[in-house]
PASEBA-1860 file (N, C-alpha, C; in nm, 3 decimals):
! residues 253
1> XXXXXXXX> 1.456/2.210/0.047/1.333/2.140/0.086/1.214/2.219/0.031 ~ 1.124/2.157/-0.045/1.010/2.229/-0.098/0.914/2.271/0.013 ~ 0.839/2.379/-0.006/0.745/2.421/0.099/0.633/2.320/0.115 ~ 0.582/2.306/0.236/0.472/2.214/0.265/0.352/2.294/0.314 ~ 0.235/2.256/0.267/0.112/2.318/0.312/0.077/2.262/0.449 ~ 0.044/2.345/0.542/0.012/2.302/0.677/-0.137/2.273/0.690 ~ -0.172/2.196/0.795/-0.312/2.169/0.822/-0.344/2.022/0.812 ~ -0.470/1.989/0.787/-0.512/1.849/0.790/-0.443/1.768/0.681
9> XXXXXXXX> -0.419/1.831/0.565/-0.363/1.755/0.454/-0.213/1.737/0.466 ~ -0.139/1.846/0.482/0.006/1.839/0.500/0.036/1.893/0.638 ~ 0.045/1.805/0.736/0.057/1.854/0.874/0.200/1.882/0.914 ~ 0.296/1.814/0.852/0.434/1.830/0.895/0.525/1.784/0.783 ~ 0.652/1.817/0.793/0.748/1.764/0.697/0.827/1.654/0.764 ~ 0.872/1.560/0.683/0.942/1.444/0.735/1.089/1.476/0.751 ~ 1.141/1.467/0.875/1.279/1.503/0.902/1.374/1.403/0.840 ~ 1.345/1.273/0.858/1.441/1.173/0.812/1.430/1.147/0.663
17> XXXXXXXX> 1.323/1.192/0.599/1.314/1.180/0.453/1.258/1.311/0.405 ~ 1.339/1.408/0.408/1.317/1.550/0.405/1.181/1.602/0.369 ~ 1.123/1.569/0.254/1.002/1.640/0.213/0.876/1.558/0.224 ~ 0.876/1.447/0.297/0.753/1.370/0.311/0.654/1.452/0.393 ~ 0.529/1.450/0.351/0.425/1.525/0.422/0.332/1.428/0.488 ~ 0.290/1.459/0.612/0.200/1.370/0.684/0.074/1.444/0.720 ~ -0.031/1.365/0.747/-0.155/1.427/0.790/-0.185/1.392/0.934 ~ -0.093/1.409/1.022/-0.118/1.411/1.165/-0.117/1.280/1.239
25> XXXXXXXX> -0.178/1.281/1.358/-0.165/1.169/1.450/-0.294/1.137/1.521 ~ -0.408/1.137/1.454/-0.530/1.129/1.531/-0.614/1.003/1.504 ~ -0.567/0.889/1.495/-0.648/0.770/1.473/-0.621/0.684/1.350 ~ -0.527/0.553/1.228/-0.458/0.492/1.127/-0.381/0.535/1.021 ~ -0.314/0.491/0.827/-0.228/0.502/0.722/-0.292/0.483/0.700 ~ 0.623/1.107/-0.519/0.752/1.174/-0.508/0.780/1.242/-0.639 ~ 0.799/1.346/-0.606/0.852/1.379/-0.735/0.949/1.272/-0.775 ~ 0.985/1.269/-0.900/1.083/1.171/-0.946/1.020/1.070/-1.035
33> XXXXXXXX> 1.086/0.958/-1.045/1.049/0.851/-1.137/0.909/0.800/-1.108 ~ 0.826/0.795/-1.210/0.688/0.750/-1.193/0.671/0.602/-1.218 ~ 0.780/0.526/-1.232/0.768/0.384/-1.261/0.737/0.305/-1.135 ~ 0.648/0.205/-1.142/0.617/0.124/-1.025/0.737/0.044/-0.978 ~ 0.738/0.012/-0.849/0.842/-0.074/-0.795/0.824/-0.216/-0.844 ~ 0.701/-0.268/-0.834/0.673/-0.400/-0.889/0.643/-0.379/-1.036 ~ 0.732/-0.419/-1.124/0.719/-0.392/-1.266/0.595/-0.458/-1.322 ~ 0.501/-0.378/-1.369/0.375/-0.433/-1.417/0.388/-0.497/-1.553
41> XXXXXXXX> 0.512/-0.513/-1.605/0.531/-0.587/-1.729/0.479/-0.728/-1.715 ~ 0.473/-0.777/-1.591/0.418/-0.910/-1.569/0.268/-0.910/-1.571 ~ 0.206/-0.793/-1.589/0.066/-0.802/-1.620/-0.024/-0.715/-1.540 ~ -0.100/-0.634/-1.608/-0.217/-0.573/-1.547/-0.330/-0.672/-1.572 ~ -0.382/-0.724/-1.464/-0.479/-0.833/-1.473/-0.619/-0.776/-1.461 ~ -0.688/-0.765/-1.574/-0.821/-0.706/-1.573/-0.930/-0.811/-1.569 ~ -0.893/-0.937/-1.553/-0.994/-1.042/-1.554/-1.073/-1.042/-1.425 ~ -1.197/-1.094/-1.430/-1.276/-1.104/-1.307/-1.208/-1.194/-1.205
49> XXXXXXXX> -1.235/-1.172/-1.075/-1.169/-1.251/-0.971/-1.182/-1.401/-0.988 ~ -1.285/-1.450/-1.053/-1.302/-1.594/-1.066/-1.216/-1.657/-1.173 ~ -1.157/-1.575/-1.262/-1.077/-1.631/-1.371/-0.940/-1.672/-1.323 ~ -0.872/-1.751/-1.405/-0.736/-1.793/-1.371/-0.647/-1.671/-1.368 ~ -0.548/-1.669/-1.279/-0.458/-1.555/-1.265/-0.318/-1.593/-1.308 ~ -0.232/-1.490/-1.312/-0.094/-1.511/-1.352/-0.015/-1.570/-1.236 ~ 0.062/-1.672/-1.261/0.161/-1.720/-1.165/0.104/-1.798/-1.049 ~ 0.191/-1.868/-0.976/0.155/-1.934/-0.851/0.083/-2.065/-0.870
57> XXXXXXXX> 0.041/-2.122/-0.758/-0.027/-2.249/-0.756/-0.172/-2.227/-0.719 ~ -0.264/-2.277/-0.800/-0.406/-2.263/-0.771/-0.442/-2.351/-0.652 ~ -0.546/-2.310/-0.576/-0.589/-2.393/-0.463/-0.629/-2.533/-0.511 ~ -0.609/-2.630/-0.424/-0.639/-2.769/-0.459/-0.787/-2.787/-0.490 ~ -0.814/-2.867/-0.595/-0.952/-2.893/-0.633/-1.019/-2.990/-0.538 ~ -0.939/-3.059/-0.451/-0.997/-3.161/-0.363/-1.073/-3.101/-0.247 ~ -1.039/-2.976/-0.206/-1.100/-2.919/-0.087/-1.177/-2.793/-0.124 ~ -1.286/-2.769/-0.051/-1.363/-2.647/-0.074/-1.279/-2.527/-0.030
65> XXXXXXXX> -1.275/-2.421/-0.111/-1.198/-2.302/-0.073/-1.248/-2.242/0.058 ~ -1.156/-2.192/0.138/-1.189/-2.128/0.265/-1.153/-1.980/0.254 ~ -1.250/-1.894/0.284/-1.226/-1.750/0.273/-1.129/-1.704/0.381 ~ -1.035/-1.617/0.342/-0.934/-1.564/0.433/-0.919/-1.414/0.406 ~ -0.907/-1.335/0.513/-0.872/-1.194/0.499/-0.744/-1.169/0.578 ~ -0.642/-1.120/0.510/-0.514/-1.089/0.574/-0.515/-0.943/0.617 ~ -0.494/-0.921/0.746/-0.494/-0.785/0.799/-0.388/-0.774/0.908 ~ -0.327/-0.657/0.921/-0.226/-0.635/1.024/-0.260/-0.514/1.112
73> XXXXXXXX> -0.378/-0.456/1.093/-0.418/-0.341/1.173/-0.540/-0.376/1.259 ~ -0.555/-0.301/1.367/-0.670/-0.319/1.454/-0.787/-0.241/1.394 ~ -0.879/-0.314/1.337/-0.995/-0.251/1.275/-0.962/-0.185/1.142 ~ -1.067/-0.143/1.072/-1.051/-0.078/0.942/-1.094/0.067/0.946 ~ -1.110/0.122/1.068/-1.145/0.263/1.081/-1.033/0.350/1.024 ~ -1.070/0.451/0.946/-0.972/0.541/0.888/-0.974/0.673/0.964 ~ -0.859/0.711/1.017/-0.849/0.837/1.090/-0.845/0.955/0.994 ~ -0.878/1.073/1.044/-0.878/1.193/0.959/-0.740/1.255/0.949
81> XXXXXXXX> -0.643/1.207/1.029/-0.510/1.266/1.029/-0.401/1.161/1.050 ~ -0.409/1.050/0.980/-0.312/0.943/1.003/-0.242/0.895/0.877 ~ -0.250/0.973/0.770/-0.179/0.936/0.649/-0.038/0.993/0.652 ~ 0.049/0.934/0.572/0.183/0.988/0.552/0.220/0.966/0.406 ~ 0.271/1.071/0.342/0.306/1.065/0.201/0.404/1.177/0.168 ~ 0.469/1.164/0.055/0.558/1.269/0.006/0.475/1.368/-0.074 ~ 0.492/1.497/-0.047/0.416/1.600/-0.116/0.501/1.686/-0.207 ~ 0.435/1.752/-0.301/0.499/1.848/-0.391/0.471/1.990/-0.347
89> XXXXXXXX> 0.554/2.086/-0.388/0.532/2.226/-0.350/0.399/2.283/-0.398 ~ 0.341/2.225/-0.507/0.216/2.278/-0.560/0.093/2.220/-0.491 ~ 0.110/2.144/-0.382/-0.002/2.089/-0.308/-0.047/1.953/-0.354 ~ 0.013/1.902/-0.461/-0.017/1.766/-0.506/0.072/1.667/-0.431 ~ 0.046/1.538/-0.450/0.135/1.438/-0.392/0.235/1.390/-0.497 ~ 0.354/1.360/-0.451/0.461/1.308/-0.535/0.444/1.157/-0.549 ~ 0.541/1.088/-0.607/0.534/0.941/-0.618/0.542/0.880/-0.479 ~ 0.447/0.791/-0.449/0.444/0.720/-0.322/0.400/0.576/-0.345
97> XXXXXXXX> 0.455/0.485/-0.267/0.410/0.345/-0.265/0.395/0.303/-0.120 ~ 0.280/0.245/-0.088/0.254/0.193/0.047/0.248/0.042/0.041 ~ 0.304/-0.027/0.140/0.318/-0.173/0.137/0.274/-0.239/0.266 ~ 0.230/-0.363/0.252/0.223/-0.458/0.362/0.266/-0.593/0.308 ~ 0.322/-0.675/0.399/0.374/-0.805/0.357/0.341/-0.908/0.464 ~ 0.299/-1.027/0.418/0.258/-1.135/0.508/0.334/-1.263/0.476 ~ 0.380/-1.333/0.579/0.428/-1.470/0.565/0.306/-1.560/0.575 ~ 0.269/-1.625/0.465/0.142/-1.697/0.461/0.131/-1.804/0.570
105> XXXXXXXX> 0.240/-1.875/0.597/0.234/-1.981/0.698/0.197/-1.924/0.834 ~ 0.241/-1.802/0.865/0.207/-1.740/0.993/0.059/-1.704/1.001 ~ -0.006/-1.697/0.886/-0.149/-1.665/0.881/-0.235/-1.791/0.870 ~ -0.173/-1.908/0.887/-0.246/-2.033/0.877/-0.276/-2.075/0.734 ~ -0.205/-2.014/0.639/-0.222/-2.049/0.497/-0.101/-2.132/0.457 ~ -0.119/-2.265/0.456/-0.004/-2.352/0.429/0.000/-2.401/0.285 ~ -0.110/-2.383/0.213/-0.110/-2.416/0.070/-0.106/-2.287/-0.010 ~ -0.138/-2.296/-0.138/-0.145/-2.176/-0.220/-0.258/-2.085/-0.175
113> XXXXXXXX> -0.245/-1.957/-0.204/-0.345/-1.857/-0.165/-0.395/-1.787/-0.290 ~ -0.527/-1.789/-0.312/-0.585/-1.723/-0.428/-0.640/-1.588/-0.385 ~ -0.577/-1.480/-0.431/-0.619/-1.344/-0.398/-0.737/-1.305/-0.486 ~ -0.838/-1.244/-0.423/-0.954/-1.196/-0.499/-0.974/-1.045/-0.489 ~ -0.919/-0.980/-0.387/-0.939/-0.836/-0.372/-0.839/-0.778/-0.273 ~ -0.811/-0.650/-0.290/-0.732/-0.572/-0.194/-0.816/-0.454/-0.151 ~ -0.823/-0.432/-0.021/-0.896/-0.318/0.035/-0.796/-0.224/0.101 ~ -0.809/-0.094/0.076/-0.719/0.001/0.143/-0.796/0.126/0.183
121> XXXXXXXX> -0.741/0.194/0.282/-0.804/0.316/0.331/-0.774/0.435/0.242 ~ -0.867/0.530/0.240/-0.847/0.657/0.170/-0.876/0.769/0.269 ~ -0.773/0.845/0.304/-0.795/0.961/0.391/-0.841/1.080/0.308 ~ -0.767/1.111/0.201/-0.807/1.218/0.111/-0.764/1.184/-0.031 ~ -0.848/1.220/-0.128/-0.816/1.204/-0.269/-0.890/1.311/-0.346 ~ -0.821/1.380/-0.435/-0.881/1.484/-0.517/-0.850/1.455/-0.664 ~ -0.952/1.470/-0.749/-0.932/1.453/-0.892/-0.944/1.311/-0.941 ~ -1.005/1.222/-0.863/-1.016/1.080/-0.899/-0.883/1.023/-0.947
129> XXXXXXXX> -0.780/1.031/-0.865/-0.647/0.986/-0.908/-0.644/0.836/-0.937 ~ -0.565/0.799/-1.038/-0.548/0.658/-1.072/-0.426/0.603/-0.998 ~ -0.447/0.493/-0.926/-0.337/0.425/-0.857/-0.327/0.283/-0.912 ~ -0.218/0.216/-0.880/-0.201/0.075/-0.915/-0.196/-0.009/-0.787 ~ -0.263/-0.122/-0.791/-0.254/-0.221/-0.683/-0.177/-0.339/-0.739 ~ -0.073/-0.381/-0.668/0.016/-0.485/-0.718/0.036/-0.595/-0.615 ~ 0.039/-0.717/-0.665/0.060/-0.835/-0.581/0.190/-0.902/-0.625 ~ 0.268/-0.945/-0.527/0.391/-1.018/-0.556/0.431/-1.104/-0.438
137> XXXXXXXX> 0.548/-1.163/-0.447/0.605/-1.235/-0.334/0.735/-1.166/-0.294 ~ 0.770/-1.182/-0.166/0.889/-1.117/-0.111/0.980/-1.222/-0.051 ~ 1.108/-1.218/-0.090/1.203/-1.322/-0.048/1.289/-1.282/0.071 ~ 1.268/-1.164/0.125/1.351/-1.119/0.237/1.305/-1.173/0.371 ~ 1.387/-1.153/0.472/1.356/-1.197/0.608/1.255/-1.101/0.671 ~ 1.153/-1.159/0.735/1.050/-1.078/0.799/1.047/-1.093/0.951 ~ 1.136/-1.177/1.005/1.141/-1.199/1.149/1.282/-1.171/1.200 ~ 1.300/-1.068/1.285/1.198/-0.972/1.327/1.162/-0.879/1.213
145> XXXXXXXX> 1.050/-0.806/1.224/1.011/-0.718/1.114/1.121/-0.617/1.082 ~ 1.167/-0.612/0.959/1.275/-0.519/0.924/1.224/-0.375/0.915 ~ 1.312/-0.280/0.939/1.276/-0.139/0.924/1.276/-0.098/0.778 ~ 1.340/-0.181/0.693/1.356/-0.149/0.552/1.330/-0.274/0.469 ~ 1.250/-0.261/0.362/1.234/-0.371/0.266/1.329/-0.351/0.149 ~ 1.363/-0.461/0.082/1.448/-0.457/-0.036/1.362/-0.490/-0.158 ~ 1.334/-0.391/-0.242/1.247/-0.416/-0.357/1.311/-0.509/-0.459 ~ 1.443/-0.530/-0.448/1.509/-0.627/-0.535/1.471/-0.770/-0.503
153> XXXXXXXX> 1.406/-0.791/-0.388/1.365/-0.926/-0.347/1.216/-0.950/-0.374 ~ 1.154/-0.860/-0.449/1.013/-0.873/-0.485/1.001/-0.942/-0.621 ~ 0.918/-1.046/-0.627/0.883/-1.109/-0.754/0.738/-1.073/-0.786 ~ 0.715/-0.997/-0.893/0.577/-0.956/-0.924/0.492/-1.071/-0.975 ~ 0.364/-1.066/-0.943/0.268/-1.164/-0.994/0.168/-1.096/-1.087 ~ 0.102/-0.990/-1.037/0.003/-0.921/-1.120/-0.022/-0.781/-1.066 ~ -0.091/-0.700/-1.146/-0.124/-0.563/-1.106/-0.249/-0.519/-1.176 ~ -0.317/-0.420/-1.118/-0.435/-0.362/-1.182/-0.442/-0.215/-1.144
161> XXXXXXXX> -0.511/-0.136/-1.226/-0.528/0.006/-1.197/-0.666/0.032/-1.138 ~ -0.677/0.145/-1.067/-0.803/0.176/-0.998/-0.816/0.328/-0.986 ~ -0.934/0.379/-1.020/-0.964/0.521/-0.999/-1.017/0.542/-0.858 ~ -0.941/0.611/-0.776/-0.984/0.638/-0.639/-1.088/0.749/-0.641 ~ -1.205/0.729/-0.581/-1.305/0.835/-0.581/-1.260/0.955/-0.499 ~ -1.302/1.073/-0.541/-1.270/1.193/-0.465/-1.325/1.179/-0.324 ~ -1.238/1.197/-0.226/-1.272/1.177/-0.085/-1.213/1.290/-0.004 ~ -1.295/1.358/0.073/-1.246/1.466/0.157/-1.204/1.412/0.293
169> XXXXXXXX> -1.120/1.490/0.361/-1.070/1.451/0.493/-1.184/1.422/0.590 ~ -1.297/1.489/0.573/-1.410/1.470/0.664/-1.494/1.348/0.628 ~ -1.460/1.280/0.518/-1.539/1.164/0.473/-1.446/1.048/0.439 ~ -1.357/1.016/0.532/-1.261/0.908/0.509/-1.335/0.778/0.479 ~ -1.270/0.689/0.403/-1.339/0.569/0.359/-1.237/0.458/0.330 ~ -1.288/0.340/0.295/-1.206/0.233/0.239/-1.264/0.196/0.103 ~ -1.177/0.149/0.014/-1.221/0.102/-0.117/-1.168/-0.039/-0.137 ~ -1.242/-0.119/-0.214/-1.203/-0.256/-0.243/-1.178/-0.271/-0.392
177> XXXXXXXX> -1.062/-0.324/-0.427/-1.020/-0.338/-0.566/-1.016/-0.486/-0.601 ~ -1.099/-0.535/-0.692/-1.089/-0.675/-0.735/-0.957/-0.700/-0.807 ~ -0.890/-0.806/-0.772/-0.765/-0.843/-0.838/-0.746/-0.993/-0.819 ~ -0.703/-1.061/-0.922/-0.692/-1.207/-0.918/-0.546/-1.249/-0.928 ~ -0.500/-1.327/-0.830/-0.362/-1.375/-0.831/-0.353/-1.503/-0.751 ~ -0.272/-1.597/-0.797/-0.243/-1.719/-0.722/-0.103/-1.708/-0.663 ~ -0.096/-1.704/-0.530/0.031/-1.688/-0.459/0.078/-1.826/-0.415 ~ 0.202/-1.864/-0.448/0.249/-2.000/-0.418/0.250/-2.030/-0.269
185> XXXXXXXX> 0.238/-2.158/-0.238/0.246/-2.205/-0.099/0.381/-2.169/-0.039 ~ 0.380/-2.146/0.093/0.500/-2.121/0.171/0.576/-1.996/0.128 ~ 0.505/-1.903/0.067/0.570/-1.779/0.025/0.528/-1.663/0.115 ~ 0.581/-1.546/0.086/0.549/-1.424/0.158/0.482/-1.329/0.058 ~ 0.357/-1.296/0.084/0.280/-1.212/-0.006/0.308/-1.065/0.024 ~ 0.336/-0.989/-0.080/0.354/-0.845/-0.064/0.253/-0.773/-0.150 ~ 0.189/-0.671/-0.094/0.096/-0.589/-0.170/0.148/-0.445/-0.168 ~ 0.139/-0.380/-0.283/0.182/-0.241/-0.297/0.066/-0.161/-0.356
193> XXXXXXXX> 0.041/-0.044/-0.299/-0.050/0.054/-0.359/0.039/0.168/-0.408 ~ 0.050/0.180/-0.540/0.142/0.274/-0.603/0.066/0.395/-0.656 ~ 0.111/0.514/-0.618/0.052/0.639/-0.664/0.160/0.719/-0.737 ~ 0.137/0.756/-0.863/0.241/0.828/-0.937/0.255/0.973/-0.892 ~ 0.351/1.041/-0.949/0.374/1.182/-0.920/0.263/1.265/-0.987 ~ 0.186/1.338/-0.906/0.075/1.418/-0.959/0.111/1.565/-0.975 ~ 0.239/1.596/-0.976/0.282/1.735/-0.990/0.218/1.799/-1.115 ~ 0.161/1.917/-1.098/0.103/1.990/-1.209/-0.036/1.946/-1.251
201> XXXXXXXX> -0.096/1.851/-1.179/-0.227/1.798/-1.219/-0.340/1.842/-1.126 ~ -0.310/1.904/-1.015/-0.406/1.941/-0.910/-0.465/1.819/-0.840 ~ -0.406/1.700/-0.862/-0.455/1.578/-0.797/-0.367/1.542/-0.678 ~ -0.426/1.472/-0.583/-0.345/1.412/-0.477/-0.417/1.291/-0.421 ~ -0.337/1.205/-0.355/-0.391/1.084/-0.293/-0.316/1.055/-0.165 ~ -0.391/1.036/-0.056/-0.336/0.998/0.074/-0.401/0.868/0.120 ~ -0.326/0.761/0.117/-0.377/0.633/0.166/-0.407/0.645/0.315 ~ -0.518/0.588/0.357/-0.564/0.605/0.494/-0.505/0.506/0.592
209> XXXXXXXX> -0.508/0.546/0.716/-0.462/0.460/0.824/-0.531/0.497/0.954 ~ -0.483/0.439/1.063/-0.534/0.475/1.194/-0.423/0.460/1.297 ~ -0.454/0.488/1.421/-0.354/0.475/1.527/-0.399/0.373/1.630 ~ -0.478/0.274/1.587/-0.536/0.177/1.679/-0.446/0.057/1.706 ~ -0.334/0.049/1.639/-0.239/-0.060/1.660/-0.224/-0.148/1.537 ~ -0.111/-0.216/1.528/-0.083/-0.306/1.418/0.005/-0.420/1.466 ~ -0.012/-0.537/1.406/0.066/-0.654/1.445/0.200/-0.661/1.373 ~ 0.207/-0.601/1.255/0.330/-0.591/1.177/0.333/-0.452/1.116
217> XXXXXXXX> 0.450/-0.401/1.079/0.456/-0.264/1.028/0.410/-0.251/0.883 ~ 0.362/-0.132/0.851/0.339/-0.093/0.712/0.459/-0.013/0.665 ~ 0.475/-0.001/0.532/0.595/0.060/0.475/0.556/0.166/0.372 ~ 0.640/0.267/0.359/0.624/0.372/0.259/0.753/0.387/0.181 ~ 0.739/0.395/0.048/0.851/0.428/-0.041/0.817/0.559/-0.111 ~ 0.907/0.657/-0.104/0.886/0.787/-0.167/1.018/0.831/-0.229 ~ 1.048/0.785/-0.352/1.183/0.800/-0.407/1.216/0.937/-0.463 ~ 1.117/1.020/-0.491/1.144/1.142/-0.567/1.192/1.259/-0.484
225> XXXXXXXX> 1.260/1.350/-0.553/1.299/1.478/-0.495/1.367/1.468/-0.362 ~ 1.330/1.559/-0.271/1.393/1.566/-0.140/1.348/1.456/-0.047 ~ 1.243/1.381/-0.083/1.199/1.272/0.006/1.304/1.162/0.010 ~ 1.363/1.130/-0.105/1.480/1.042/-0.111/1.466/0.917/-0.026 ~ 1.357/0.845/-0.044/1.336/0.718/0.025/1.316/0.611/-0.082 ~ 1.427/0.564/-0.144/1.416/0.474/-0.259/1.375/0.332/-0.224 ~ 1.388/0.294/-0.097/1.344/0.163/-0.050/1.237/0.183/0.058 ~ 1.139/0.093/0.065/1.031/0.111/0.162/1.080/0.106/0.306
233> XXXXXXXX> 1.039/0.205/0.385/1.070/0.210/0.528/0.940/0.203/0.607 ~ 0.949/0.151/0.729/0.830/0.150/0.813/0.791/0.294/0.845 ~ 0.661/0.314/0.867/0.617/0.448/0.903/0.679/0.493/1.035 ~ 0.707/0.398/1.122/0.774/0.432/1.249/0.917/0.480/1.223 ~ 0.990/0.410/1.136/1.127/0.450/1.103/1.130/0.588/1.038 ~ 1.022/0.624/0.968/1.012/0.755/0.904/0.969/0.864/1.001 ~ 0.933/0.824/1.124/0.895/0.921/1.225/0.746/0.937/1.246 ~ 0.666/0.840/1.193/0.521/0.849/1.204/0.462/0.719/1.260
241> XXXXXXXX> 0.489/0.689/1.387/0.442/0.562/1.445/0.291/0.553/1.454 ~ 0.218/0.664/1.447/0.072/0.660/1.457/0.005/0.644/1.321 ~ 0.085/0.626/1.216/0.029/0.601/1.083/0.030/0.451/1.058 ~ -0.074/0.382/1.104/-0.090/0.237/1.082/-0.170/0.219/0.953 ~ -0.101/0.191/0.844/-0.162/0.187/0.712/-0.268/0.075/0.703 ~ -0.388/0.111/0.661/-0.495/0.012/0.649/-0.495/-0.045/0.507 ~ -0.440/-0.167/0.495/-0.438/-0.241/0.369/-0.468/-0.387/0.405 ~ -0.571/-0.445/0.345/-0.603/-0.585/0.370/-0.614/-0.658/0.237
249> XXXXX> -0.594/-0.790/0.241/-0.602/-0.874/0.123/-0.703/-0.984/0.149 ~ -0.798/-1.001/0.057/-0.899/-1.106/0.069/-0.872/-1.213/-0.035 ~ -0.907/-1.338/0.002/-0.889/-1.446/-0.093/-0.934/-1.577/-0.033 ~ -0.889/-1.687/-0.093/-0.923/-1.820/-0.044/-0.799/-1.906/-0.037 ~ -0.803/-2.001/0.056/-0.694/-2.097/0.068/-0.748/-2.238/0.046
END
């Protein structure tokens, strides 16, 4: 097991996924292969949110679009010690992917859903790390919420890259990433925030969360090294029930 730095950034090591590092329990949310789970071969979509997107069904032209924000956490407050991620011995973060997934019909979205942005929390980030935000659909069962997702059941739609601003633990924040995607009606939308292995770069990224409650679980995948979590597990299953990952999706129906 690689050594973990103690304190606000690396507060503990993950017992069930050996080398995952967490940043505590005070208020919301790998070494190895750096390839994304949702294969971005289907497209890094750099077009403005108003342009046509890859895949799916566009909202009907007969009705005025209705703004929708998909969220599973209580509030968007980011705690100073509620992130969980896999860390490297040199103090950087390893490969990590954080997920949330929604059954659109349960959110009152019965037609196609046009995604315009993804917002996620940032607890700490050093070196303006580049992450990927990815949108897809998930074909697995979500009722009851599973402890484990199967990435083989993800169909990618689009992805984009984003430079996370340097953020200290004392200045937690949220960032909004424009991304355009049309998600088909009656599907299950999955969003992934993918952070590559920053070993040897002096960079790290901890997606933010809180401990205020969530209606559905968030998931972490950390496939590299001793973390050995090749499929996304809920933060509770990983031993961090107070890491409620703050990830929301905005769009129109």
